C-alpha positions, 0 to 999 in steps of 0.5 A, a space after each residue: 448217314 449221320 447219327 443224332 448226338 445229345 451229348 450231357 455234361 455235368 460242369 460243377 455239382 448242383 449246377 444244371 447239366 449242360 447239353 449239347 445236340 446236333 448231327 454229326 458228319 455224312 461219310 462215305 466209303 469204298 472199301 476193297 477186299 484185299 483176300 481171304 482163306 477160310 480163316 482170314 480176310 483182308 481188305 482196305 477202304 477209303 471213306 471221304 467226309 464231305 462238309 457236312 452234319 451239325 455245328 457241334 458234331 459235323 465236319 466243317 471241310 473235307 474229311 479223308 482216311 485210308 484204313 487196313 484191316 483183317 479178321 481171323 475166325 478164331 473158332 465158328 463162333 469167335 473173331 478178331 479184327 484189326 484196323 489201322 489207318 491214317 485220317 485227316 479231318 476237321 473240327 465241327 464249326 462250334 469248335 473252330 473248323 480247324 484241320 489235324 492228321 492221326 493214326 486210328 487203330 481198331 481191335 474187337 472180339 466178337 462171339 456169337 453164341 447163336 446164329 442171330 445173336 452176337 456179342 462184342 466188345 472193342 477198344 479204339 482210339 486215335 493218336 491225335 484227337 484234335 488240332 494240338 491234343 494228343 491220343 485218345 482211346 475209348 472201349 465199349 461193348 454191345 450185343 447185335 441181334 438180327 431180326 431178320 437176314 436184312 435187319 440188324 437191332 444193336 445195343 451199346 455201351 462204352 467209356 473213355 480210357 485216356 485222353 479225350 476222343 469224342 468228348 464223353 466219359 461214357 456213352 450208351 447207344 441203340 441203332 439199326 441196320 439193313 442190308 440191301 
């Protein structure tokens, strides 16, 4: 489902904050496990993003992504995962709805010190952040807690490393997930 976003920016010292709000696009995905061992797991996924979401954060046209993923368990509690892929997407309507293509990547390290508690850190980015734009990379980290075997809550925070991926310099987030 879409996220609701509230983005605040400071243009000039002493001027009021500018706020942009709205929903992100809806994305549907299909993931297929390629194989695994006791330490490794490989998978591929295809993501489709129909034109959806708000005019500030949504998708003005159909988006498609194809990704390959690999995970490695260093120990019972520490894991690494890597993703690389290609996507073609459009900017939100308020940004012109123009199409662009990029290579996407993601590297995640996780530590699970207790059965229901996990910490993670990641670096992610893409080779183009928009039509005519260069690369952008961000880093974030967070904590995930399993309230029940079917219900997870999380907190995260992130920062921009280089470029302009997502239109922010830093962010904080909270979420929840349910297993059906």
